[in-house]
Each structure stands twice: as structure tokens, then as C-alpha cells.
N, CA, C and O of each residue as an XYZ file, in Angstrom:
792
protein
N      26.350     28.925    -26.494
C      26.708     28.071    -25.382
C      26.073     28.548    -24.080
O      25.609     27.749    -23.266
N      26.064     29.879    -23.901
C      25.423     30.406    -22.709
C      23.940     30.055    -22.663
O      23.390     29.773    -21.599
N      23.319     30.075    -23.799
C      21.891     29.768    -23.882
C      21.670     28.345    -23.447
O      20.720     28.069    -22.715
N      22.531     27.415    -23.881
C      22.380     25.997    -23.520
C      22.573     25.804    -22.010
O      21.837     25.044    -21.381
N      23.552     26.486    -21.440
C      23.754     26.393    -19.978
C      22.548     26.952    -19.237
O      22.076     26.365    -18.263
N      22.061     28.081    -19.703
C      20.898     28.705    -19.101
C      19.684     27.785    -19.150
O      18.976     27.626    -18.156
N      19.450     27.180    -20.313
C      18.329     26.251    -20.462
C      18.519     25.014    -19.587
O      17.561     24.507    -19.004
N      19.765     24.530    -19.497
C      20.047     23.358    -18.647
C      19.800     23.705    -17.177
O      19.269     22.878    -16.435
N      20.172     24.898    -16.749
C      19.917     25.310    -15.376
C      18.433     25.396    -15.084
O      17.975     24.949    -14.033
N      17.678     25.970    -16.014
C      16.219     26.061    -15.869
C      15.599     24.672    -15.811
O      14.722     24.406    -14.989
N      16.064     23.789    -16.695
C      15.551     22.416    -16.700
C      15.817     21.717    -15.354
O      14.938     21.046    -14.815
N      17.026     21.880    -14.825
C      17.390     21.261    -13.550
C      16.488     21.819    -12.416
O      15.987     21.065    -11.582
N      16.301     23.113    -12.409
C      15.437     23.715    -11.364
C      14.024     23.190    -11.467
O      13.414     22.837    -10.458
N      13.491     23.136    -12.694
C      12.128     22.627    -12.893
C      12.020     21.167    -12.470
O      11.026     20.759    -11.868
N      13.041     20.388    -12.785
C      13.039     18.966    -12.439
C      12.962     18.773    -10.956
O      12.117     18.028    -10.460
N      13.876     19.469    -10.212
C      13.934     19.265     -8.767
C      12.730     19.852     -8.035
O      12.265     19.262     -7.060
N      12.220     20.985     -8.476
C      11.041     21.545     -7.823
C       9.804     20.724     -8.165
O       8.875     20.638     -7.362
N       9.785     20.120     -9.352
C       8.693     19.234     -9.705
C       8.678     17.996     -8.851
O       7.606     17.529     -8.467
N       9.836     17.449     -8.541
C       9.919     16.291     -7.680
C       9.460     16.624     -6.276
O       8.780     15.827     -5.630
N       9.830     17.792     -5.809
C       9.454     18.170     -4.424
C       7.954     18.337     -4.303
O       7.377     18.005     -3.268
N       7.316     18.843     -5.337
C       5.867     19.077     -5.256
C       5.048     17.878     -5.673
O       3.829     17.902     -5.498
N       5.641     16.836     -6.213
C       4.905     15.720     -6.744
C       4.797     14.551     -5.786
O       4.307     13.490     -6.173
N       5.228     14.706     -4.582
C       5.181     13.594     -3.610
C       3.814     13.613     -2.936
O       3.603     14.397     -2.010
N       2.874     12.764     -3.379
C       1.572     12.783     -2.745
C       1.590     12.062     -1.406
O       2.338     11.105     -1.206
N       0.768     12.530     -0.513
C       0.563     11.845      0.773
C      -0.799     11.227      0.676
O      -1.810     11.922      0.781
N      -0.844      9.937      0.479
C      -2.124      9.264      0.353
C      -2.909      9.381      1.645
O      -2.354      9.324      2.743
N      -4.230      9.548      1.485
C      -5.061      9.586      2.688
C      -5.674      8.219      2.936
O      -5.993      7.491      1.995
N      -5.837      7.875      4.203
C      -6.320      6.588      4.620
C      -7.599      6.812      5.433
O      -7.630      7.646      6.338
N      -8.639      6.068      5.103
C      -9.911      6.251      5.759
C     -10.437      4.911      6.278
O     -10.325      3.887      5.605
N     -11.008      4.933      7.476
C     -11.566      3.719      8.068
C     -12.900      4.054      8.773
O     -13.168      5.205      9.118
N     -13.729      2.999      8.974
C     -14.990      3.163      9.726
C     -14.845      2.200     10.915
O     -14.802      0.981     10.750
N     -14.771      2.791     12.122
C     -14.491      2.020     13.324
C     -15.736      1.866     14.199
O     -16.675      2.658     14.123
N     -15.714      0.830     15.026
C     -16.784      0.476     15.905
C     -16.375      0.773     17.349
O     -15.742     -0.066     17.990
N     -16.722      1.942     17.866
C     -16.291      2.282     19.222
C     -17.291      1.757     20.251
O     -18.436      1.459     19.910
N     -16.865      1.644     21.495
C     -17.808      1.360     22.552
C     -18.677      2.588     22.774
O     -18.250      3.690     22.430
N     -19.891      2.452     23.338
C     -20.705      3.626     23.572
C     -19.956      4.605     24.498
O     -19.457      4.210     25.552
N     -19.885      5.868     24.097
C     -19.173      6.851     24.919
C     -19.973      7.208     26.171
O     -21.200      7.303     26.127
N     -19.275      7.404     27.275
C     -19.952      7.793     28.497
C     -20.067      9.324     28.588
O     -21.127      9.862     28.908
N     -18.967     10.000     28.304
C     -18.949     11.447     28.305
C     -17.986     11.935     27.251
O     -16.859     12.333     27.549
N     -18.458     11.897     25.976
C     -17.509     12.197     24.883
C     -17.014     13.654     24.913
O     -17.766     14.582     25.211
N     -15.745     13.814     24.598
C     -15.172     15.167     24.520
C     -15.058     15.599     23.069
O     -14.416     16.606     22.773
N     -15.673     14.852     22.162
C     -15.675     15.200     20.746
C     -17.108     15.412     20.265
O     -18.043     14.959     20.926
N     -17.304     16.081     19.145
C     -18.680     16.240     18.628
C     -19.249     14.890     18.206
O     -18.607     14.141     17.469
N     -20.450     14.585     18.676
C     -21.137     13.354     18.342
C     -22.409     13.735     17.566
O     -23.285     14.419     18.095
N     -22.497     13.277     16.296
C     -23.615     13.632     15.471
C     -24.662     12.519     15.517
O     -24.342     11.352     15.293
N     -25.910     12.883     15.807
C     -27.009     11.950     15.802
C     -27.604     11.931     14.388
O     -28.139     12.931     13.909
N     -27.496     10.762     13.732
C     -27.861     10.646     12.330
C     -29.213      9.960     12.231
O     -29.350      8.786     12.574
N     -30.222     10.708     11.755
C     -31.574     10.161     11.671
C     -32.007      9.877     10.239
O     -33.133      9.427     10.028
N     -31.157     10.124      9.252
C     -31.510      9.858      7.883
C     -30.488      8.936      7.248
O     -29.503      8.560      7.883
N     -30.720      8.570      5.990
C     -29.779      7.666      5.289
C     -28.765      8.437      4.432
O     -28.036      7.833      3.645
N     -28.716      9.743      4.580
C     -27.750     10.552      3.858
C     -27.338     11.720      4.772
O     -28.198     12.387      5.348
N     -26.058     11.958      4.901
C     -25.602     13.014      5.818
C     -24.233     13.509      5.396
O     -23.490     12.806      4.712
N     -23.898     14.752      5.819
C     -22.595     15.345      5.512
C     -21.556     14.812      6.509
O     -21.869     14.526      7.665
N     -20.315     14.688      6.029
C     -19.202     14.259      6.860
C     -18.115     15.296      6.779
O     -17.574     15.548      5.702
N     -17.779     15.914      7.927
C     -16.660     16.827      8.019
C     -15.844     16.420      9.238
O     -16.397     15.989     10.250
N     -14.531     16.557      9.134
C     -13.645     16.033     10.141
C     -13.191     17.095     11.119
O     -13.029     18.262     10.764
N     -12.989     16.674     12.352
C     -12.315     17.487     13.394
C     -11.153     16.679     13.907
O     -11.014     15.501     13.577
N     -10.331     17.289     14.696
C      -9.182     16.575     15.224
C      -9.613     15.450     16.166
O     -10.543     15.613     16.955
N      -8.943     14.336     16.077
C      -9.287     13.195     16.967
C      -8.760     13.501     18.346
O      -7.692     14.090     18.508
N      -9.538     13.086     19.353
C      -9.138     13.272     20.740
C      -8.379     12.043     21.164
O      -8.834     10.920     20.947
N      -7.228     12.243     21.765
C      -6.366     11.140     22.178
C      -7.114     10.207     23.150
O      -7.720     10.656     24.123
N      -7.054      8.937     22.866
C      -7.676      7.935     23.720
C      -9.135      7.695     23.470
O      -9.714      6.829     24.127
N      -9.772      8.403     22.563
C     -11.197      8.234     22.317
C     -11.476      7.130     21.285
O     -12.563      6.552     21.288
N     -10.521      6.834     20.413
C     -10.737      5.797     19.416
C     -10.613      4.418     20.060
O      -9.873      4.246     21.029
N     -11.334      3.442     19.524
C     -11.293      2.087     20.103
C      -9.893      1.456     19.965
O      -9.161      1.740     19.017
N      -9.552      0.615     20.911
C      -8.288     -0.125     20.855
C      -7.100      0.843     20.848
O      -7.082      1.844     21.564
N      -6.120      0.509     20.022
C      -4.931      1.332     19.926
C      -4.934      2.158     18.623
O      -3.879      2.579     18.150
N      -6.095      2.376     18.068
C      -6.202      3.104     16.812
C      -5.859      4.594     17.018
O      -6.147      5.185     18.058
N      -5.238      5.164     15.989
C      -4.948      6.598     15.973
C      -5.370      7.139     14.598
O      -5.403      6.396     13.617
N      -5.680      8.392     14.540
C      -6.047      9.029     13.290
C      -5.864     10.540     13.432
O      -5.781     11.070     14.540
N      -5.803     11.210     12.302
C      -5.673     12.671     12.315
C      -7.042     13.314     12.468
O      -7.245     14.183     13.315
N      -7.992     12.868     11.624
C      -9.331     13.470     11.651
C     -10.392     12.465     12.036
O     -10.282     11.291     11.682
N     -11.416     12.891     12.752
C     -12.475     12.017     13.188
C     -13.866     12.610     12.929
O     -14.065     13.821     13.018
N     -14.784     11.768     12.619
C     -16.209     12.091     12.533
C     -16.900     11.010     13.402
O     -16.790      9.819     13.112
N     -17.591     11.421     14.436
C     -18.274     10.471     15.314
C     -19.763     10.618     15.144
O     -20.300     11.726     15.162
N     -20.435      9.476     14.976
C     -21.883      9.495     14.783
C     -22.584      8.378     15.521
O     -21.978      7.417     15.995
N     -23.903      8.554     15.594
C     -24.761      7.496     16.170
C     -25.939      7.344     15.222
O     -26.572      8.325     14.832
N     -26.220      6.121     14.865
C     -27.353      5.811     13.962
C     -28.632      5.815     14.815
O     -28.836      4.938     15.655
N     -29.485      6.819     14.580
C     -30.798      6.856     15.261
C     -31.897      6.892     14.208
O     -32.966      7.458     14.439
N     -31.633      6.283     13.045
C     -32.587      6.309     11.945
C     -33.743      5.327     12.104
O     -34.733      5.408     11.376
N     -33.619      4.394     13.060
C     -34.635      3.361     13.242
C     -34.366      2.174     12.326
O     -35.162      1.236     12.285
N     -33.258      2.201     11.590
C     -32.913      1.094     10.665
C     -31.454      0.690     10.866
O     -30.622      1.508     11.258
N     -31.161     -0.552     10.600
C     -29.777     -1.044     10.577
C     -29.173     -0.667      9.221
O     -29.848     -0.768      8.196
N     -27.910     -0.235      9.209
C     -27.236      0.100      7.972
C     -26.273     -1.024      7.609
O     -25.429     -1.403      8.421
N     -26.392     -1.559      6.392
C     -25.532     -2.680      6.027
C     -24.409     -2.285      5.030
O     -23.587     -3.121      4.659
N     -24.388     -1.016      4.608
C     -23.228     -0.520      3.865
C     -23.210      0.993      3.943
O     -24.218      1.642      4.225
N     -22.032      1.530      3.685
C     -21.810      2.966      3.785
C     -21.031      3.405      2.554
O     -20.049      2.766      2.176
N     -21.458      4.478      1.937
C     -20.765      5.010      0.795
C     -20.408      6.469      1.088
O     -21.288      7.269      1.404
N     -19.129      6.816      0.986
C     -18.642      8.156      1.254
C     -18.152      8.767     -0.057
O     -17.396      8.140     -0.800
N     -18.586      9.992     -0.333
C     -18.130     10.685     -1.550
C     -17.467     11.987     -1.147
O     -18.050     12.785     -0.414
N     -16.232     12.206     -1.631
C     -15.502     13.432     -1.343
C     -15.020     14.032     -2.675
O     -14.578     13.309     -3.567
N     -15.113     15.342     -2.789
C     -14.557     15.979     -4.013
C     -13.032     15.933     -3.957
O     -12.441     16.056     -2.884
N     -12.410     15.758     -5.095
C     -10.976     15.725     -5.195
C     -10.464     17.161     -5.353
O     -10.077     17.577     -6.445
N     -10.470     17.893     -4.268
C     -10.066     19.295     -4.261
C      -9.115     19.549     -3.102
O      -8.963     18.713     -2.211
N      -8.484     20.704     -3.127
C      -7.616     21.111     -2.029
C      -6.531     20.108     -1.714
O      -5.786     19.716     -2.612
N      -6.415     19.681     -0.471
C      -5.318     18.791     -0.121
C      -5.440     17.382     -0.679
O      -4.478     16.619     -0.590
N      -6.579     17.001     -1.251
C      -6.733     15.669     -1.830
C      -6.198     15.548     -3.244
O      -5.981     14.445     -3.744
N      -5.985     16.700     -3.893
C      -5.498     16.700     -5.276
C      -4.143     15.977     -5.341
O      -3.230     16.295     -4.579
N      -4.023     15.032     -6.229
C      -2.757     14.290     -6.379
C      -2.618     13.141     -5.417
O      -1.633     12.407     -5.493
N      -3.541     12.954     -4.530
C      -3.465     11.857     -3.568
C      -4.224     10.640     -4.087
O      -5.064     10.739     -4.982
N      -3.908      9.511     -3.509
C      -4.665      8.280     -3.759
C      -5.361      7.888     -2.489
O      -4.823      8.081     -1.398
N      -6.556      7.338     -2.610
C      -7.299      6.911     -1.416
C      -6.891      5.506     -1.016
O      -6.653      4.638     -1.856
N      -6.818      5.312      0.285
C      -6.550      3.989      0.843
C      -7.593      3.732      1.897
O      -7.629      4.436      2.906
N      -8.433      2.760      1.702
C      -9.497      2.522      2.695
C      -9.457      1.059      3.166
O     -10.482      0.502      3.557
N      -8.270      0.447      3.125
C      -8.155     -0.910      3.624
C      -8.508     -0.980      5.109
O      -8.087     -0.122      5.885
N      -9.269     -1.982      5.505
C      -9.597     -2.089      6.922
C      -8.342     -2.496      7.725
O      -7.418     -3.126      7.210
N      -8.360     -2.114      8.977
C      -7.256     -2.497      9.880
C      -7.487     -3.907     10.361
O      -8.342     -4.635      9.856
N      -6.705     -4.270     11.347
C      -6.761     -5.654     11.876
C      -7.909     -5.835     12.862
O      -8.339     -6.966     13.089
N      -8.415     -4.765     13.449
C      -9.522     -4.899     14.355
C     -10.295     -3.601     14.445
O      -9.823     -2.562     13.984
N     -11.466     -3.650     15.030
C     -12.311     -2.512     15.308
C     -12.990     -1.908     14.080
O     -13.722     -0.927     14.210
N     -12.766     -2.470     12.893
C     -13.455     -1.963     11.700
C     -14.852     -2.578     11.641
O     -15.030     -3.762     11.929
N     -15.822     -1.781     11.274
C     -17.185     -2.275     11.152
C     -17.390     -3.069      9.900
O     -18.061     -4.101      9.905
N     -16.798     -2.578      8.799
C     -17.002     -3.229      7.482
C     -15.710     -3.962      7.083
O     -14.603     -3.453      7.255
N     -15.896     -5.185      6.540
C     -14.739     -5.986      6.158
C     -14.425     -5.879      4.663
O     -13.350     -6.304      4.239
N     -15.311     -5.337      3.874
C     -15.073     -5.253      2.421
C     -15.103     -3.757      2.055
O     -16.086     -3.065      2.323
N     -14.027     -3.278      1.448
C     -13.946     -1.860      1.083
C     -13.420     -1.693     -0.336
O     -12.669     -2.521     -0.851
N     -13.839     -0.603     -0.940
C     -13.376     -0.236     -2.283
C     -13.347      1.291     -2.317
O     -14.298      1.930     -1.866
N     -12.281      1.883     -2.841
C     -12.194      3.341     -2.791
C     -11.637      3.877     -4.125
O     -10.515      4.383     -4.168
N     -12.402      3.768     -5.186
C     -11.890      4.298     -6.456
C     -12.121      5.798     -6.615
O     -13.020      6.377     -6.004
N     -11.293      6.401     -7.444
C     -11.553      7.784     -7.883
C     -12.511      7.715     -9.055
O     -12.581      6.697     -9.743
N     -13.244      8.781     -9.284
C     -14.157      8.833    -10.437
C     -13.340      8.777    -11.712
O     -12.153      9.101    -11.705
N     -13.980      8.358    -12.831
C     -13.241      8.303    -14.103
C     -12.566      9.589    -14.498
O     -11.490      9.568    -15.095
N     -13.188     10.728    -14.170
C     -12.581     12.005    -14.511
C     -11.702     12.555    -13.389
O     -11.220     13.685    -13.471
N     -11.496     11.757    -12.345
C     -10.653     12.068    -11.197
C     -11.109     13.319    -10.416
O     -10.299     13.988     -9.774
N     -12.431     13.625    -10.481
C     -12.949     14.798     -9.799
C     -13.434     14.494     -8.373
O     -13.666     15.408     -7.582
N     -13.581     13.214     -8.059
C     -14.076     12.856     -6.732
C     -13.611     11.436     -6.372
O     -13.177     10.659     -7.222
N     -13.724     11.139     -5.068
C     -13.448      9.826     -4.552
C     -14.771      9.264     -4.023
O     -15.562      9.988     -3.418
N     -15.000      7.995     -4.250
C     -16.176      7.296     -3.691
C     -15.640      6.105     -2.928
O     -15.054      5.194     -3.512
N     -15.841      6.113     -1.619
C     -15.362      5.048     -0.774
C     -16.548      4.195     -0.377
O     -17.507      4.714      0.196
N     -16.513      2.885     -0.666
C     -17.651      2.018     -0.453
C     -17.270      0.953      0.572
O     -16.307      0.206      0.398
N     -18.054      0.909      1.643
C     -17.836     -0.050      2.743
C     -19.026     -0.998      2.812
O     -20.170     -0.560      2.926
N     -18.750     -2.311      2.743
C     -19.804     -3.333      2.788
C     -19.395     -4.467      3.706
O     -18.290     -4.469      4.247
N     -20.282     -5.426      3.881
C     -20.061     -6.621      4.736
C     -19.871     -6.195      6.187
O     -18.852     -6.498      6.808
N     -20.839     -5.508      6.704
C     -20.840     -5.107      8.095
C     -22.192     -4.434      8.421
O     -23.003     -4.203      7.524
N     -22.416     -4.133      9.666
C     -23.686     -3.486     10.021
C     -23.424     -2.460     11.110
O     -22.714     -2.721     12.081
N     -24.010     -1.298     10.925
C     -24.097     -0.275     11.984
C     -25.546     -0.367     12.440
O     -26.436      0.127     11.747
N     -25.807     -0.992     13.597
C     -27.192     -1.210     14.014
C     -27.860      0.106     14.455
O     -27.188      1.077     14.806
N     -29.176      0.105     14.425
C     -29.906      1.232     14.933
C     -29.486      1.422     16.408
O     -29.487      0.477     17.197
N     -29.142      2.631     16.740
C     -28.636      2.941     18.079
C     -27.158      2.784     18.234
O     -26.605      3.135     19.277
N     -26.471      2.244     17.185
C     -25.041      2.011     17.251
C     -24.206      3.249     16.975
O     -24.635      4.152     16.256
N     -23.008      3.286     17.551
C     -22.063      4.364     17.368
C     -21.050      3.971     16.324
O     -20.811      2.784     16.103
N     -20.441      4.973     15.666
C     -19.386      4.691     14.676
C     -18.462      5.926     14.567
O     -18.854      7.064     14.827
N     -17.221      5.626     14.169
C     -16.232      6.665     13.880
C     -15.834      6.503     12.413
O     -15.600      5.383     11.960
N     -15.755      7.595     11.675
C     -15.115      7.626     10.407
C     -13.820      8.365     10.628
O     -13.844      9.510     11.080
N     -12.688      7.755     10.328
C     -11.405      8.386     10.586
C     -10.627      8.622      9.292
O     -10.822      7.917      8.301
N      -9.753      9.613      9.313
C      -8.889      9.871      8.159
C      -7.469     10.183      8.639
O      -7.260     10.791      9.689
N      -6.520      9.750      7.842
C      -5.118     10.095      8.043
C      -4.583     10.573      6.717
O      -4.887      9.985      5.679
N      -3.810     11.606      6.731
C      -3.189     12.098      5.504
C      -3.423     13.552      5.242
O      -2.677     14.147      4.464
N      -4.423     14.171      5.850
C      -4.676     15.576      5.712
C      -4.614     16.202      7.107
O      -5.422     15.894      7.984
N      -3.628     17.092      7.286
C      -3.447     17.727      8.604
C      -3.298     19.223      8.354
O      -2.407     19.623      7.604
N      -4.120     20.046      8.941
C      -5.143     19.764      9.910
C      -6.378     19.117      9.247
O      -6.650     19.364      8.072
N      -7.120     18.292     10.001
C      -8.255     17.578      9.415
C      -9.381     18.481      8.955
O     -10.209     18.073      8.140
N      -9.427     19.710      9.468
C     -10.462     20.645      9.024
C     -10.251     21.049      7.588
O     -11.177     21.574      6.969
N      -9.065     20.827      7.018
C      -8.817     21.115      5.598
C      -9.368     20.028      4.674
O      -9.474     20.230      3.464
N      -9.718     18.869      5.254
C     -10.290     17.785      4.441
C     -11.650     18.256      3.907
O     -12.474     18.730      4.689
N     -11.904     18.140      2.618
C     -13.197     18.659      2.095
C     -14.380     17.901      2.680
O     -14.299     16.699      2.934
N     -15.473     18.614      2.891
C     -16.689     17.979      3.376
C     -17.210     16.974      2.362
O     -17.267     17.248      1.164
N     -17.580     15.836      2.853
C     -18.102     14.782      1.984
C     -19.543     14.468      2.296
O     -20.150     15.045      3.197
N     -20.077     13.535      1.525
C     -21.487     13.110      1.692
C     -21.518     11.613      1.919
O     -20.927     10.852      1.153
N     -22.187     11.197      2.945
C     -22.332      9.757      3.236
C     -23.742      9.325      2.898
O     -24.707     10.040      3.167
N     -23.854      8.138      2.302
C     -25.127      7.535      2.005
C     -25.057      6.112      2.504
O     -24.066      5.415      2.290
N     -26.142      5.673      3.188
C     -26.153      4.326      3.726
C     -27.267      3.538      3.083
O     -28.266      4.094      2.626
N     -27.078      2.221      3.054
C     -28.151      1.312      2.638
C     -28.658      0.632      3.896
O     -27.894      0.338      4.816
N     -29.926      0.393      3.918
C     -30.529     -0.165      5.126
C     -30.876     -1.627      4.948
O     -31.104     -2.105      3.837
N     -30.910     -2.309      6.045
C     -31.328     -3.715      6.042
C     -32.847     -3.717      6.048
O     -33.453     -3.174      6.973
N     -33.486     -4.317      5.033
C     -34.942     -4.279      5.018
C     -35.529     -5.104      6.148
O     -35.080     -6.216      6.422
N     -36.528     -4.550      6.792
C     -37.224     -5.249      7.846
C     -38.696     -5.399      7.399
O     -39.267     -4.483      6.806
N     -39.287     -6.542      7.688
C     -40.680     -6.715      7.242
C     -41.612     -5.741      7.957
O     -41.401     -5.393      9.119
N     -42.620     -5.320      7.256
C     -43.620     -4.456      7.839
C     -44.463     -5.236      8.820
O     -44.658     -6.436      8.628
N     -44.975     -4.602      9.873
C     -45.816     -5.328     10.826
C     -47.037     -5.985     10.156
O     -47.438     -7.081     10.547
N     -47.625     -5.322      9.151
C     -48.778     -5.882      8.455
C     -48.389     -7.179      7.750
O     -49.187     -8.116      7.735
N     -47.215     -7.266      7.176
C     -46.745     -8.489      6.481
C     -46.568     -9.612      7.479
O     -46.898    -10.762      7.191
N     -46.050     -9.288      8.650
C     -45.808    -10.331      9.665
C     -47.161    -10.868     10.151
O     -47.322    -12.076     10.322
N     -48.122     -9.979     10.370
C     -49.449    -10.406     10.843
C     -50.117    -11.291      9.767
O     -50.711    -12.322     10.083
N     -50.011    -10.878      8.521
C     -50.620    -11.649      7.411
C     -49.987    -13.040      7.308
O     -50.691    -14.039      7.163
N     -48.676    -13.095      7.383
C     -47.969    -14.374      7.314
C     -48.351    -15.259      8.496
O     -48.629    -16.443      8.309
N     -48.369    -14.714      9.691
C     -48.707    -15.477     10.874
C     -50.139    -15.993     10.800
O     -50.399    -17.134     11.182
N     -51.067    -15.181     10.321
C     -52.459    -15.616     10.184
C     -52.560    -16.778      9.188
O     -53.291    -17.741      9.415
N     -51.825    -16.671      8.102
C     -51.837    -17.756      7.095
C     -51.283    -19.040      7.634
O     -51.833    -20.108      7.364
N     -50.199    -18.972      8.398
C     -49.606    -20.168      8.976
C     -50.574    -20.791     10.010
O     -50.752    -22.009     10.033
N     -51.185    -19.969     10.846
C     -52.132    -20.500     11.844
C     -53.355    -21.117     11.144
O     -53.821    -22.178     11.561
N     -53.864    -20.497     10.128
C     -55.009    -21.030      9.389
C     -54.655    -22.366      8.734
O     -55.441    -23.312      8.779
N     -53.497    -22.437      8.139
C     -53.033    -23.690      7.519
C     -52.914    -24.804      8.570
O     -53.332    -25.938      8.336
N     -52.338    -24.462      9.726
C     -52.196    -25.422     10.822
C     -53.558    -25.888     11.326
O     -53.735    -27.073     11.607
N     -54.513    -24.987     11.443
C     -55.839    -25.328     11.924
C     -56.550    -26.255     10.921
O     -57.205    -27.224     11.304
N     -56.400    -25.929      9.628
C     -56.999    -26.793      8.601
C     -56.359    -28.204      8.597
O     -57.053    -29.209      8.445
N     -55.060    -28.252      8.762
C     -54.373    -29.537      8.802
C     -54.813    -30.323     10.024
O     -54.996    -31.538      9.941
N     -54.984    -29.662     11.143
C     -55.460    -30.332     12.379
C     -56.850    -30.866     12.171
O     -57.155    -31.982     12.591
N     -57.719    -30.074     11.517
C     -59.088    -30.509     11.262
C     -59.128    -31.751     10.340
O     -59.929    -32.658     10.560
N     -58.281    -31.784      9.333
C     -58.215    -32.949      8.456
C     -57.788    -34.199      9.213
O     -58.351    -35.275      9.014
N     -56.812    -34.056     10.063
C     -56.345    -35.208     10.864
C     -57.435    -35.691     11.807
O     -57.640    -36.890     11.994
N     -58.134    -34.714     12.401
C     -59.225    -35.078     13.315
C     -60.326    -35.849     12.593
O     -60.835    -36.838     13.120
N     -60.702    -35.404     11.382
C     -61.727    -36.077     10.593
C     -61.229    -37.453     10.163
O     -62.003    -38.410     10.184
N     -59.998    -37.578      9.785
C     -59.434    -38.847      9.362
C     -59.411    -39.841     10.528
O     -59.659    -41.030     10.325
N     -59.122    -39.381     11.718
C     -59.094    -40.300     12.878
C     -60.493    -40.743     13.269
O     -60.644    -41.845     13.795
N     -61.529    -39.935     13.039
C     -62.917    -40.296     13.360
C     -63.426    -41.318     12.365
O     -64.223    -42.186     12.722
N     -62.978    -41.230     11.121
C     -63.431    -42.178     10.097
C     -62.812    -43.558     10.263
O     -63.394    -44.545      9.813
N     -61.681    -43.651     10.879
C     -61.042    -44.975     11.012
C     -61.387    -45.672     12.294
O     -60.923    -46.786     12.535
């Protein structure tokens, strides 16, 4: 009988401590469109490539656009010479992210991208957050924000990859323009000859 009571007590302790440790705090991530900063008090990263590391620092009160708030912020400026039409963020599922679910739904305003998807990998070892239907123009500023991991410096460093909006090469534009002008000149010559014959 004592053994059963002892086992019951151990089971109750395991049950309640398991409940206390199993409450995940989902993290929420957004990509915001801030106005150009005049004198930022936060680190601003100049991004010149289509792939870069993302690590969070504490957000500075009043620096986010509108009435947005967040725990962690990454501020950047696209100086790659290209417009970015989607952003993919990959974070390892380690440390404070273990047991959490990602939430990357856009807010009601100030979000750059309107279509988001944030699945965990099949083996649950990483999160891939995909933002589409928006543009970060060349020279444009952006914030990547997170809520759910405090302090934000505990959030694991991730990797961002962007897709660019293709722009025609200058040689292609010159070739196309020359072809259109030549076609117009030939068409004009045909009309001129036809009017002389009549």
C-alpha cells in the first residue's frame, strides 16, 4: 500500500511539473516598413547582398512605425542595387525556441509583405519563415521584429535570403529600342512608297 501511495505521489509531482514546463510561448515575427530614420538610436545594418545574418537586439521605444511594439528588433537598409520581392528567414529550433510554434501573421498595418508562411522543418530542427507579396526597394529600410523571446539576444541567429525583382540589362533595352525604331522606320518607308505610287 505504501508503494502505491509513493508511486501516486511521484506521478502527481511529475504531472504538475510537466504541465508547468510544457507551456510554450509562441514567438511572433513581422517585417515592418519604417520611415527613413533621421538619427537612429538602434543598430542599422546596411545590406548589400541577397543573403545576410539576422540577430536581434532590444527594440527602442518609439522607433517602430505606427503603434507597433516588439521585444527584439533587427533594422536594415537594402543597398544591394536590387528590389527584393520576397524574404525568407531560417532559424534553428534551439534554446528558447524549442517547444514553441512560429506565428508570422502580418499585422493590420506597416507590414511590407502581405503573404506569409512559417512552417517548422519536417524534423522540427528549424523554422523557415517566408514573406511574399511585397517589395523592399533598393535604398529602402525595414525592421524584422520578434515577440516571445526575452531577452531578444537569446533568440538564435538566423539567416535571411531575399529574391530580387529582375530588371532588364541595359544591353537588352538598347537592342529592343533599336529593333522598335528600325521596324517603325521600315513601316514609315513602306507608307511613303505606297503614297508615291498612288
